[in-house]
Structures are given as structure tokens and as C-alpha cells.
N, CA, C, O and the ligand as a Tripos MOL2 file, in Angstrom:
@<TRIPOS>MOLECULE
protein
  237   235    60     0     0
PROTEIN
NO_CHARGES

@<TRIPOS>ATOM
      1 N          13.2220    9.9210   15.3700 N.3       1 MET1
      2 CA         12.1460    9.0630   15.8210 C.3       1 MET1
      3 C          11.4890    8.3760   14.6210 C.2       1 MET1
      4 O          11.1180    9.0040   13.6290 O.2       1 MET1
      5 N          11.3710    7.1090   14.7590 N.am      2 MET2
      6 CA         10.7420    6.3630   13.6490 C.3       2 MET2
      7 C           9.2380    6.3960   13.7720 C.2       2 MET2
      8 O           8.6710    6.1650   14.8400 O.2       2 MET2
      9 N           8.6450    6.6710   12.7170 N.am      3 THR3
     10 CA          7.1880    6.5730   12.6530 C.3       3 THR3
     11 C           6.7780    5.5690   11.6100 C.2       3 THR3
     12 O           7.3450    5.5270   10.5180 O.2       3 THR3
     13 N           5.8320    4.7920   11.9280 N.am      4 THR4
     14 CA          5.3530    3.8300   10.9770 C.3       4 THR4
     15 C           4.3370    4.5020   10.0470 C.2       4 THR4
     16 O           3.3000    5.0160   10.4650 O.2       4 THR4
     17 N           4.6920    4.4660    8.7950 N.am      5 GLN5
     18 CA          3.7940    5.1060    7.8560 C.3       5 GLN5
     19 C           2.7860    4.1160    7.3070 C.2       5 GLN5
     20 O           3.1350    3.0730    6.7530 O.2       5 GLN5
     21 N           1.5860    4.4600    7.4700 N.am      6 THR6
     22 CA          0.5650    3.6080    6.8940 C.3       6 THR6
     23 C           0.2750    4.0690    5.4690 C.2       6 THR6
     24 O          -0.1270    5.2020    5.2060 O.2       6 THR6
     25 N           0.5020    3.1300    4.5810 N.am      7 ILE7
     26 CA          0.2600    3.4580    3.1810 C.3       7 ILE7
     27 C          -1.1770    3.1290    2.8560 C.2       7 ILE7
     28 O          -1.6390    2.0000    3.0240 O.2       7 ILE7
     29 N          -1.8560    4.1290    2.3960 N.am      8 CYS8
     30 CA         -3.2260    3.8530    1.9660 C.3       8 CYS8
     31 C          -3.2990    4.0040    0.4540 C.2       8 CYS8
     32 O          -2.5710    4.7930   -0.1490 O.2       8 CYS8
     33 N          -4.1700    3.2520   -0.1210 N.am      9 CYS9
     34 CA         -4.3090    3.2620   -1.5690 C.3       9 CYS9
     35 C          -4.6720    4.6660   -2.0960 C.2       9 CYS9
     36 O          -5.5370    5.3550   -1.5560 O.2       9 CYS9
     37 N          -3.9860    5.0440   -3.1500 N.am     10 ALA10
     38 CA         -4.2130    6.3570   -3.7110 C.3      10 ALA10
     39 C          -5.5560    6.4260   -4.4310 C.2      10 ALA10
     40 O          -6.0570    7.5030   -4.7560 O.2      10 ALA10
     41 N          -6.1170    5.2580   -4.6660 N.am     11 TYR11
     42 CA         -7.3430    5.2230   -5.4620 C.3      11 TYR11
     43 C          -8.5790    4.9550   -4.5930 C.2      11 TYR11
     44 O          -9.5950    5.6420   -4.7000 O.2      11 TYR11
     45 N          -8.4620    3.9300   -3.7230 N.am     12 CYS12
     46 CA         -9.6440    3.5590   -2.9640 C.3      12 CYS12
     47 C          -9.4370    3.7650   -1.4490 C.2      12 CYS12
     48 O         -10.3460    3.5320   -0.6520 O.2      12 CYS12
     49 N          -8.2370    4.2010   -1.0750 N.am     13 ASN13
     50 CA         -7.9260    4.5060    0.3370 C.3      13 ASN13
     51 C          -7.9070    3.2820    1.2510 C.2      13 ASN13
     52 O          -7.9620    3.4180    2.4730 O.2      13 ASN13
     53 N          -7.8320    2.1070    0.6720 N.am     14 ALA14
     54 CA         -7.7010    0.9230    1.5090 C.3      14 ALA14
     55 C          -6.3520    0.9250    2.2010 C.2      14 ALA14
     56 O          -5.3370    1.2320    1.5760 O.2      14 ALA14
     57 N          -6.3270    0.5930    3.4600 N.am     15 LYS15
     58 CA         -5.0900    0.6650    4.2110 C.3      15 LYS15
     59 C          -4.4000   -0.6610    4.3840 C.2      15 LYS15
     60 O          -3.1720   -0.7330    4.3220 O.2      15 LYS15
     61 N          -5.1440   -1.6920    4.5940 N.am     16 ASP16
     62 CA         -4.5330   -2.9680    4.9230 C.3      16 ASP16
     63 C          -4.3740   -3.8780    3.7150 C.2      16 ASP16
     64 O          -3.9790   -5.0370    3.8380 O.2      16 ASP16
     65 N          -4.6850   -3.3380    2.5560 N.am     17 LYS17
     66 CA         -4.6190   -4.1740    1.3640 C.3      17 LYS17
     67 C          -3.4970   -3.7460    0.4400 C.2      17 LYS17
     68 O          -3.4260   -4.1570   -0.7180 O.2      17 LYS17
     69 N          -2.6290   -2.9190    0.9760 N.am     18 VAL18
     70 CA         -1.5540   -2.3780    0.1550 C.3      18 VAL18
     71 C          -0.2300   -3.0990    0.4250 C.2      18 VAL18
     72 O           0.1930   -3.2170    1.5750 O.2      18 VAL18
     73 N           0.3920   -3.5580   -0.5920 N.am     19 ARG19
     74 CA          1.6780   -4.2000   -0.4320 C.3      19 ARG19
     75 C           2.6810   -3.6410   -1.4010 C.2      19 ARG19
     76 O           2.3270   -3.0400   -2.4160 O.2      19 ARG19
     77 N           3.9490   -3.8480   -1.0730 N.am     20 LYS20
     78 CA          5.0110   -3.3330   -1.9360 C.3      20 LYS20
     79 C           5.0010   -4.0650   -3.2590 C.2      20 LYS20
     80 O           4.6540   -5.2430   -3.3460 O.2      20 LYS20
     81 N           5.3840   -3.3450   -4.2650 N.am     21 HIS21
     82 CA          5.2880   -3.8880   -5.6210 C.3      21 HIS21
     83 C           6.4790   -3.4500   -6.4440 C.2      21 HIS21
     84 O           6.3410   -3.0140   -7.5870 O.2      21 HIS21
     85 N           7.6550   -3.5740   -5.8420 N.am     22 GLY22
     86 CA          8.8860   -3.1810   -6.5610 C.3      22 GLY22
     87 C           9.0490   -1.6750   -6.6240 C.2      22 GLY22
     88 O           8.3780   -0.9180   -5.9240 O.2      22 GLY22
     89 N           9.9500   -1.2790   -7.4720 N.am     23 LYS23
     90 CA         10.1910    0.1410   -7.5970 C.3      23 LYS23
     91 C          10.1250    0.5800   -9.0440 C.2      23 LYS23
     92 O          10.3820   -0.1890   -9.9700 O.2      23 LYS23
     93 N           9.7820    1.8130   -9.2000 N.am     24 SER24
     94 CA          9.7610    2.3590  -10.5420 C.3      24 SER24
     95 C          11.1840    2.6250  -10.9980 C.2      24 SER24
     96 O          12.1110    2.5980  -10.1880 O.2      24 SER24
     97 N          11.3610    2.8740  -12.2470 N.am     25 LYS25
     98 CA         12.7030    3.0460  -12.7800 C.3      25 LYS25
     99 C          13.3790    4.3100  -12.2510 C.2      25 LYS25
    100 O          14.6010    4.4300  -12.3300 O.2      25 LYS25
    101 N          12.6350    5.2150  -11.7360 N.am     26 VAL26
    102 CA         13.2460    6.4030  -11.1300 C.3      26 VAL26
    103 C          13.4750    6.2390   -9.6500 C.2      26 VAL26
    104 O          13.9440    7.1650   -8.9870 O.2      26 VAL26
    105 N          13.1450    5.0480   -9.1100 N.am     27 GLY27
    106 CA         13.4820    4.7450   -7.7380 C.3      27 GLY27
    107 C          12.3850    4.9120   -6.7300 C.2      27 GLY27
    108 O          12.6050    4.6900   -5.5390 O.2      27 GLY27
    109 N          11.2400    5.2870   -7.1550 N.am     28 TYR28
    110 CA         10.1520    5.4150   -6.2030 C.3      28 TYR28
    111 C           9.5860    4.0430   -5.8420 C.2      28 TYR28
    112 O           9.4310    3.1670   -6.6930 O.2      28 TYR28
    113 N           9.2930    3.8890   -4.5930 N.am     29 GLN29
    114 CA          8.6570    2.6430   -4.1940 C.3      29 GLN29
    115 C           7.2650    2.5680   -4.7870 C.2      29 GLN29
    116 O           6.4760    3.5100   -4.7120 O.2      29 GLN29
    117 N           6.9910    1.4200   -5.3760 N.am     30 ARG30
    118 CA          5.6640    1.2220   -5.9350 C.3      30 ARG30
    119 C           4.8540    0.3320   -5.0080 C.2      30 ARG30
    120 O           5.3970   -0.5380   -4.3260 O.2      30 ARG30
    121 N           3.6060    0.5500   -4.9930 N.am     31 TYR31
    122 CA          2.7220   -0.2930   -4.1800 C.3      31 TYR31
    123 C           1.5870   -0.8260   -5.0290 C.2      31 TYR31
    124 O           1.1450   -0.2180   -6.0050 O.2      31 TYR31
    125 N           1.1440   -1.9830   -4.6070 N.am     32 LEU32
    126 CA         -0.0080   -2.5810   -5.2670 C.3      32 LEU32
    127 C          -1.1540   -2.6890   -4.2930 C.2      32 LEU32
    128 O          -0.9910   -3.2050   -3.1870 O.2      32 LEU32
    129 N          -2.2730   -2.2230   -4.6840 N.am     33 CYS33
    130 CA         -3.4580   -2.3430   -3.8270 C.3      33 CYS33
    131 C          -4.2070   -3.5960   -4.2050 C.2      33 CYS33
    132 O          -4.6200   -3.7820   -5.3490 O.2      33 CYS33
    133 N          -4.3720   -4.4540   -3.2100 N.am     34 LEU34
    134 CA         -5.0550   -5.7170   -3.4550 C.3      34 LEU34
    135 C          -6.5730   -5.5280   -3.5380 C.2      34 LEU34
    136 O          -7.3110   -6.4100   -3.9770 O.2      34 LEU34
    137 N          -7.0000   -4.3640   -3.1060 N.am     35 GLU35
    138 CA         -8.4040   -4.1050   -3.0830 C.3      35 GLU35
    139 C          -8.9150   -3.7650   -4.4730 C.2      35 GLU35
    140 O          -9.8920   -4.3350   -4.9580 O.2      35 GLU35
    141 N          -8.2280   -2.8230   -5.0980 N.am     36 CYS36
    142 CA         -8.6580   -2.3860   -6.4100 C.3      36 CYS36
    143 C          -7.7020   -2.8080   -7.5360 C.2      36 CYS36
    144 O          -7.9090   -2.4920   -8.7070 O.2      36 CYS36
    145 N          -6.6490   -3.5340   -7.1350 N.am     37 ARG37
    146 CA         -5.6910   -4.0900   -8.0950 C.3      37 ARG37
    147 C          -4.9620   -3.0510   -8.9260 C.2      37 ARG37
    148 O          -4.6050   -3.3030  -10.0770 O.2      37 ARG37
    149 N          -4.7420   -1.8890   -8.3420 N.am     38 ARG38
    150 CA         -4.0150   -0.8670   -9.0460 C.3      38 ARG38
    151 C          -2.6950   -0.6300   -8.3830 C.2      38 ARG38
    152 O          -2.5280   -0.9070   -7.1950 O.2      38 ARG38
    153 N          -1.7650   -0.1260   -9.1290 N.am     39 THR39
    154 CA         -0.4670    0.1860   -8.5630 C.3      39 THR39
    155 C          -0.2830    1.6870   -8.5090 C.2      39 THR39
    156 O          -0.8500    2.4280   -9.3120 O.2      39 THR39
    157 N           0.5130    2.1200   -7.5590 N.am     40 PHE40
    158 CA          0.7880    3.5500   -7.4350 C.3      40 PHE40
    159 C           2.1130    3.7150   -6.7510 C.2      40 PHE40
    160 O           2.6770    2.7490   -6.2380 O.2      40 PHE40
    161 N           2.6200    4.9310   -6.7360 N.am     41 GLN41
    162 CA          3.8940    5.2020   -6.1050 C.3      41 GLN41
    163 C           3.6920    6.0460   -4.8570 C.2      41 GLN41
    164 O           2.7470    6.8270   -4.7480 O.2      41 GLN41
    165 N           4.6340    5.8570   -3.9020 N.am     42 VAL42
    166 CA          4.5100    6.5710   -2.6580 C.3      42 VAL42
    167 C           4.6520    8.0860   -2.8660 C.2      42 VAL42
    168 O           4.1870    8.8760   -2.0460 O.2      42 VAL42
    169 N           5.2750    8.4650   -3.9310 N.am     43 LYS43
    170 CA          5.4300    9.8800   -4.1990 C.3      43 LYS43
    171 C           4.0450   10.5720   -4.1850 C.2      43 LYS43
    172 O           3.9020   11.7190   -3.7640 O.2      43 LYS43
    173 N           3.0810    9.8480   -4.6450 N.am     44 TYR44
    174 CA          1.7230   10.3700   -4.6300 C.3      44 TYR44
    175 C           1.2280   10.5740   -3.1970 C.2      44 TYR44
    176 O           0.5050   11.5240   -2.8950 O.2      44 TYR44
    177 N           1.6410    9.6550   -2.3330 N.am     45 ILE45
    178 CA          1.2540    9.7440   -0.9410 C.3      45 ILE45
    179 C           1.9070   10.9230   -0.2590 C.2      45 ILE45
    180 O           1.2770   11.6770    0.4830 O.2      45 ILE45
    181 N           3.2520   11.0640   -0.5480 N.am     46 TYR46
    182 CA          3.9860   12.1250    0.0930 C.3      46 TYR46
    183 C           3.4500   13.5040   -0.2600 C.2      46 TYR46
    184 O           3.4290   14.4180    0.5640 O.2      46 TYR46
    185 N           3.0220   13.6230   -1.4940 N.am     47 THR47
    186 CA          2.5030   14.9160   -1.9140 C.3      47 THR47
    187 C           1.0630   15.1130   -1.4470 C.2      47 THR47
    188 O           0.4200   16.1200   -1.7410 O.2      47 THR47
    189 N           0.5800   14.1090   -0.7070 N.am     48 GLY48
    190 CA         -0.7590   14.2500   -0.1750 C.3      48 GLY48
    191 C          -1.7770   13.6660   -1.1100 C.2      48 GLY48
    192 O          -1.4670   13.2730   -2.2340 O.2      48 GLY48
    193 N          -2.9740   13.6160   -0.6390 N.am     49 CYS49
    194 CA         -4.0270   13.1190   -1.4970 C.3      49 CYS49
    195 C          -4.4540   14.2440   -2.4190 C.2      49 CYS49
    196 O          -5.5700   14.7580   -2.3440 O.2      49 CYS49
    197 N          -3.5490   14.5980   -3.2680 N.am     50 VAL50
    198 CA         -3.7840   15.7110   -4.1410 C.3      50 VAL50
    199 C          -4.6080   15.3160   -5.3560 C.2      50 VAL50
    200 O          -4.5730   14.1690   -5.8010 O.2      50 VAL50
    201 N          -5.3140   16.2370   -5.8610 N.am     51 GLN51
    202 CA         -6.1180   15.9800   -7.0170 C.3      51 GLN51
    203 C          -5.2640   16.1490   -8.2780 C.2      51 GLN51
    204 O          -5.5550   15.6070   -9.3440 O.2      51 GLN51
    205 N          -4.2260   16.9090   -8.1000 N.am     52 LYS52
    206 CA         -3.3920   17.2500   -9.2690 C.3      52 LYS52
    207 C          -2.1370   16.4190   -9.3340 C.2      52 LYS52
    208 O          -1.2280   16.5720   -8.5180 O.2      52 LYS52
    209 N          -2.0960   15.5490  -10.2970 N.am     53 ILE53
    210 CA         -0.8880   14.8030  -10.5680 C.3      53 ILE53
    211 C          -0.3810   15.2550  -11.9320 C.2      53 ILE53
    212 O          -0.8840   14.8460  -12.9790 O.2      53 ILE53
    213 N           0.6220   16.1050  -11.8790 N.am     54 SER54
    214 CA          1.0200   16.7460  -13.0950 C.3      54 SER54
    215 C           1.6650   15.7750  -14.0830 C.2      54 SER54
    216 O           1.2770   15.7080  -15.2500 O.2      54 SER54
    217 N           2.6410   15.0370  -13.6030 N.am     55 SER55
    218 CA          3.2790   14.0800  -14.5080 C.3      55 SER55
    219 C           4.0610   13.0750  -13.6880 C.2      55 SER55
    220 O           4.3420   13.3050  -12.5120 O.2      55 SER55
    221 N           4.4100   11.9650  -14.3090 N.am     56 LEU56
    222 CA          5.1430   10.9390  -13.5980 C.3      56 LEU56
    223 C           6.6020   11.3660  -13.3790 C.2      56 LEU56
    224 O           7.2010   11.0540  -12.3500 O.2      56 LEU56
    225 N           7.1390   12.0570  -14.3230 N.am     57 ASP57
    226 CA          8.5440   12.4460  -14.2520 C.3      57 ASP57
    227 C           8.6830   13.9590  -14.1910 C.2      57 ASP57
    228 O           8.4030   14.6560  -15.1660 O.2      57 ASP57
    229 N           9.1150   14.4630  -13.0470 N.am     58 PRO58
    230 CA          9.2830   15.9270  -12.8850 C.3      58 PRO58
    231 C          10.2560   16.4800  -13.8850 C.2      58 PRO58
    232 O          10.1070   17.6030  -14.3660 O.2      58 PRO58
    233 N          11.2740   15.6690  -14.2020 N.am     59 ALA59
    234 CA         12.2740   16.1410  -15.1590 C.3      59 ALA59
    235 C          11.6920   16.0310  -16.5470 C.2      59 ALA59
    236 O          12.3570   16.3740  -17.5240 O.2      59 ALA59
    237 ZN         -7.0830    0.5210   -3.9190 Zn       60 ZN60
@<TRIPOS>BOND
     1     1     2 1
     2     2     3 1
     3     3     4 2
     4     3     5 am
     5     5     6 1
     6     6     7 1
     7     7     8 2
     8     7     9 am
     9     9    10 1
    10    10    11 1
    11    11    12 2
    12    11    13 am
    13    13    14 1
    14    14    15 1
    15    15    16 2
    16    15    17 am
    17    17    18 1
    18    18    19 1
    19    19    20 2
    20    19    21 am
    21    21    22 1
    22    22    23 1
    23    23    24 2
    24    23    25 am
    25    25    26 1
    26    26    27 1
    27    27    28 2
    28    27    29 am
    29    29    30 1
    30    30    31 1
    31    31    32 2
    32    31    33 am
    33    33    34 1
    34    34    35 1
    35    35    36 2
    36    35    37 am
    37    37    38 1
    38    38    39 1
    39    39    40 2
    40    39    41 am
    41    41    42 1
    42    42    43 1
    43    43    44 2
    44    43    45 am
    45    45    46 1
    46    46    47 1
    47    47    48 2
    48    47    49 am
    49    49    50 1
    50    50    51 1
    51    51    52 2
    52    51    53 am
    53    53    54 1
    54    54    55 1
    55    55    56 2
    56    55    57 am
    57    57    58 1
    58    58    59 1
    59    59    60 2
    60    59    61 am
    61    61    62 1
    62    62    63 1
    63    63    64 2
    64    63    65 am
    65    65    66 1
    66    66    67 1
    67    67    68 2
    68    67    69 am
    69    69    70 1
    70    70    71 1
    71    71    72 2
    72    71    73 am
    73    73    74 1
    74    74    75 1
    75    75    76 2
    76    75    77 am
    77    77    78 1
    78    78    79 1
    79    79    80 2
    80    79    81 am
    81    81    82 1
    82    82    83 1
    83    83    84 2
    84    83    85 am
    85    85    86 1
    86    86    87 1
    87    87    88 2
    88    87    89 am
    89    89    90 1
    90    90    91 1
    91    91    92 2
    92    91    93 am
    93    93    94 1
    94    94    95 1
    95    95    96 2
    96    95    97 am
    97    97    98 1
    98    98    99 1
    99    99   100 2
   100    99   101 am
   101   101   102 1
   102   102   103 1
   103   103   104 2
   104   103   105 am
   105   105   106 1
   106   106   107 1
   107   107   108 2
   108   107   109 am
   109   109   110 1
   110   110   111 1
   111   111   112 2
   112   111   113 am
   113   113   114 1
   114   114   115 1
   115   115   116 2
   116   115   117 am
   117   117   118 1
   118   118   119 1
   119   119   120 2
   120   119   121 am
   121   121   122 1
   122   122   123 1
   123   123   124 2
   124   123   125 am
   125   125   126 1
   126   126   127 1
   127   127   128 2
   128   127   129 am
   129   129   130 1
   130   130   131 1
   131   131   132 2
   132   131   133 am
   133   133   134 1
   134   134   135 1
   135   135   136 2
   136   135   137 am
   137   137   138 1
   138   138   139 1
   139   139   140 2
   140   139   141 am
   141   141   142 1
   142   142   143 1
   143   143   144 2
   144   143   145 am
   145   145   146 1
   146   146   147 1
   147   147   148 2
   148   147   149 am
   149   149   150 1
   150   150   151 1
   151   151   152 2
   152   151   153 am
   153   153   154 1
   154   154   155 1
   155   155   156 2
   156   155   157 am
   157   157   158 1
   158   158   159 1
   159   159   160 2
   160   159   161 am
   161   161   162 1
   162   162   163 1
   163   163   164 2
   164   163   165 am
   165   165   166 1
   166   166   167 1
   167   167   168 2
   168   167   169 am
   169   169   170 1
   170   170   171 1
   171   171   172 2
   172   171   173 am
   173   173   174 1
   174   174   175 1
   175   175   176 2
   176   175   177 am
   177   177   178 1
   178   178   179 1
   179   179   180 2
   180   179   181 am
   181   181   182 1
   182   182   183 1
   183   183   184 2
   184   183   185 am
   185   185   186 1
   186   186   187 1
   187   187   188 2
   188   187   189 am
   189   189   190 1
   190   190   191 1
   191   191   192 2
   192   191   193 am
   193   193   194 1
   194   194   195 1
   195   195   196 2
   196   195   197 am
   197   197   198 1
   198   198   199 1
   199   199   200 2
   200   199   201 am
   201   201   202 1
   202   202   203 1
   203   203   204 2
   204   203   205 am
   205   205   206 1
   206   206   207 1
   207   207   208 2
   208   207   209 am
   209   209   210 1
   210   210   211 1
   211   211   212 2
   212   211   213 am
   213   213   214 1
   214   214   215 1
   215   215   216 2
   216   215   217 am
   217   217   218 1
   218   218   219 1
   219   219   220 2
   220   219   221 am
   221   221   222 1
   222   222   223 1
   223   223   224 2
   224   223   225 am
   225   225   226 1
   226   226   227 1
   227   227   228 2
   228   227   229 am
   229   229   230 1
   230   230   231 1
   231   231   232 2
   232   231   233 am
   233   233   234 1
   234   234   235 1
   235   235   236 2
@<TRIPOS>SUBSTRUCTURE
     1 MET1         2 RESIDUE 1 A MET
     2 MET2         6 RESIDUE 1 A MET
     3 THR3        10 RESIDUE 1 A THR
     4 THR4        14 RESIDUE 1 A THR
     5 GLN5        18 RESIDUE 1 A GLN
     6 THR6        22 RESIDUE 1 A THR
     7 ILE7        26 RESIDUE 1 A ILE
     8 CYS8        30 RESIDUE 1 A CYS
     9 CYS9        34 RESIDUE 1 A CYS
    10 ALA10       38 RESIDUE 1 A ALA
    11 TYR11       42 RESIDUE 1 A TYR
    12 CYS12       46 RESIDUE 1 A CYS
    13 ASN13       50 RESIDUE 1 A ASN
    14 ALA14       54 RESIDUE 1 A ALA
    15 LYS15       58 RESIDUE 1 A LYS
    16 ASP16       62 RESIDUE 1 A ASP
    17 LYS17       66 RESIDUE 1 A LYS
    18 VAL18       70 RESIDUE 1 A VAL
    19 ARG19       74 RESIDUE 1 A ARG
    20 LYS20       78 RESIDUE 1 A LYS
    21 HIS21       82 RESIDUE 1 A HIS
    22 GLY22       86 RESIDUE 1 A GLY
    23 LYS23       90 RESIDUE 1 A LYS
    24 SER24       94 RESIDUE 1 A SER
    25 LYS25       98 RESIDUE 1 A LYS
    26 VAL26      102 RESIDUE 1 A VAL
    27 GLY27      106 RESIDUE 1 A GLY
    28 TYR28      110 RESIDUE 1 A TYR
    29 GLN29      114 RESIDUE 1 A GLN
    30 ARG30      118 RESIDUE 1 A ARG
    31 TYR31      122 RESIDUE 1 A TYR
    32 LEU32      126 RESIDUE 1 A LEU
    33 CYS33      130 RESIDUE 1 A CYS
    34 LEU34      134 RESIDUE 1 A LEU
    35 GLU35      138 RESIDUE 1 A GLU
    36 CYS36      142 RESIDUE 1 A CYS
    37 ARG37      146 RESIDUE 1 A ARG
    38 ARG38      150 RESIDUE 1 A ARG
    39 THR39      154 RESIDUE 1 A THR
    40 PHE40      158 RESIDUE 1 A PHE
    41 GLN41      162 RESIDUE 1 A GLN
    42 VAL42      166 RESIDUE 1 A VAL
    43 LYS43      170 RESIDUE 1 A LYS
    44 TYR44      174 RESIDUE 1 A TYR
    45 ILE45      178 RESIDUE 1 A ILE
    46 TYR46      182 RESIDUE 1 A TYR
    47 THR47      186 RESIDUE 1 A THR
    48 GLY48      190 RESIDUE 1 A GLY
    49 CYS49      194 RESIDUE 1 A CYS
    50 VAL50      198 RESIDUE 1 A VAL
    51 GLN51      202 RESIDUE 1 A GLN
    52 LYS52      206 RESIDUE 1 A LYS
    53 ILE53      210 RESIDUE 1 A ILE
    54 SER54      214 RESIDUE 1 A SER
    55 SER55      218 RESIDUE 1 A SER
    56 LEU56      222 RESIDUE 1 A LEU
    57 ASP57      226 RESIDUE 1 A ASP
    58 PRO58      230 RESIDUE 1 A PRO
    59 ALA59      234 RESIDUE 1 A ALA
    60 ZN60       237 GROUP 0 **** ****
């Protein structure tokens, strides 16, 4: 079953101001928030709105 995932900004939580912004070199989809003009990766979203972002590259 397909579910539409709403991407919200990892910084300001804006939902309708987020657009795709290419991919990172490791293949994660990047997004750009038009609200706060910051970019982030969906990996951050998948791991939840976590406070702990250990590093960009797990390896
Ligand atoms: Zn934002």
C-alpha cells in the first residue's frame, strides 16, 4: 500500500514549503525548505525528529 509521506522541515517543521533538492553523494534524497532556506536529508526524517544526529556518514 502506498502512503504519501509528508516531508516536514527538520528545522522549522514547515510542511508545504519543502521541495526536493537533489541527492547527496551517498544517495539520500535532499530537501530544501523554502521557509527557512535550509537543506536536509530524508534520512533525518526516517530516524524521526531525533535530537541526536551523530554524523552524516555512518561509515
Ligand atoms: Zn524549514
